[in-house]
C-alpha positions as CSV (number, residue, x, y, z in Angstrom):
1,M,52.9,183.0,12.2
2,T,51.4,179.7,13.4
3,P,53.2,177.6,16.0
4,I,53.7,174.7,13.5
5,V,55.5,177.0,11.0
6,S,57.6,178.4,13.9
7,D,58.5,174.9,15.1
8,I,59.5,173.7,11.6
9,S,61.5,176.9,11.0
10,A,63.3,176.5,14.3
11,T,64.0,172.8,13.6
12,L,65.3,173.6,10.1
13,R,67.5,176.4,11.4
14,E,69.0,174.2,14.2
15,D,69.6,171.3,11.8
16,L,71.3,173.6,9.3
17,Y,73.5,175.1,12.1
18,Q,74.5,171.6,13.3
19,K,75.3,170.3,9.9
20,T,77.4,173.4,9.0
21,R,79.2,173.2,12.3
22,A,80.0,169.5,11.8
23,Q,81.3,170.1,8.3
24,L,83.5,173.0,9.5
25,N,84.9,170.8,12.3
26,R,85.6,168.0,9.8
27,F,87.3,170.4,7.5
28,L,89.4,171.8,10.3
29,D,90.4,168.2,11.4
30,E,91.4,167.2,7.9
31,T,93.3,170.4,7.3
32,N,95.2,169.9,10.6
33,A,96.0,166.3,9.7
34,L,97.3,167.4,6.2
35,L,99.4,170.1,7.7
36,A,100.8,167.7,10.3
37,A,101.6,165.1,7.6
38,G,103.3,167.8,5.5
39,D,105.5,169.0,8.4
40,A,107.9,166.2,7.8
41,L,108.2,167.1,4.1
42,H,108.5,170.8,4.0
43,E,108.6,172.4,7.4
44,D,109.1,176.0,6.1
45,R,106.1,175.9,3.6
46,T,103.9,174.1,6.0
47,E,104.4,176.7,8.7
48,Q,103.5,179.5,6.3
49,A,100.4,177.6,5.2
50,R,99.4,177.0,8.8
51,E,99.7,180.7,9.6
52,R,97.7,181.7,6.5
53,L,95.0,179.2,7.4
54,A,94.9,180.4,11.0
55,A,94.5,184.0,9.8
56,F,91.8,183.0,7.4
57,L,89.9,181.1,10.0
58,K,90.1,183.9,12.5
59,G,88.5,186.2,9.9
60,V,85.8,183.6,9.1
61,D,84.9,183.2,12.8
62,V,84.2,186.9,13.1
63,S,82.0,187.1,10.0
64,V,79.7,184.2,11.0
65,Q,76.5,185.6,12.5
66,P,73.2,184.0,13.3
67,L,70.2,184.7,11.2
68,E,68.1,187.6,12.3
69,G,64.3,187.0,12.1
70,P,62.6,184.2,10.2
71,P,64.1,182.7,7.0
72,P,62.9,184.1,3.7
73,L,60.8,181.0,2.9
74,T,58.9,181.3,6.3
75,R,58.3,185.0,5.6
76,A,57.0,184.2,2.1
77,V,54.6,181.5,3.5
78,G,53.4,183.9,6.1
79,Q,52.8,186.7,3.6
80,A,51.0,184.3,1.2
81,K,48.8,183.0,4.1
82,G,47.9,186.6,5.0
83,W,47.0,187.4,1.4
84,V,44.8,184.4,1.1
85,V,43.0,185.1,4.4
86,A,42.4,188.7,3.4
87,R,41.2,187.8,-0.2
88,P,39.8,184.3,-0.2
89,W,37.9,184.6,-3.5
90,A,40.9,186.1,-5.3
91,A,42.9,183.2,-4.0
92,V,40.4,180.7,-5.3
93,G,40.4,182.5,-8.7
94,A,44.2,182.6,-8.8
95,A,44.4,178.8,-8.0
96,A,41.8,178.1,-10.7
97,G,43.7,180.1,-13.2
98,V,47.0,178.3,-12.4
99,G,45.2,175.0,-12.6
100,L,43.8,175.9,-16.0
101,L,47.2,177.0,-17.3
102,L,48.9,173.8,-16.1
103,S,46.2,171.6,-17.6
104,L,46.5,173.4,-21.0
105,L,50.3,173.0,-20.9
106,L,50.1,169.3,-20.0
107,L,47.5,168.7,-22.7
108,R,49.6,170.5,-25.3
109,K,52.7,168.4,-24.5
110,Q,50.7,165.1,-24.8
111,R,49.7,165.8,-28.4
C-alpha cells in the first residue's frame, strides 16, 4: 500500500473515530440532562430509566472495538492497483470496454 493511501486511510479512520466519539458524548450529555429534568416529575420512573440506560451503556462500551487492518475501501483499492500492475493491457481493455458501454448508454438516453 502506498504511503499516500495509508495516510488518507489513517486520517479518515481518526476523523470517523473523533466524530463518533463527539456524537456519543453529546448523546450522553443530552440524556443526562433529560433524566435530571425528569427527576422532579417522576423520581421513581426516572431512576429506573437511569439504571436501564447505565446498563445499556456499559454493554455498548464493551462491544466497541477498533478496526483491525485497513478499511474495506482501502483493501479494494490496493487489490485493484495490484491487478492493474500485473495485467496492464487487460486493464486498458477493461477501461475501454467500460467507456464504450457508458457512451452507448449516454447516446441512447439522448435520443
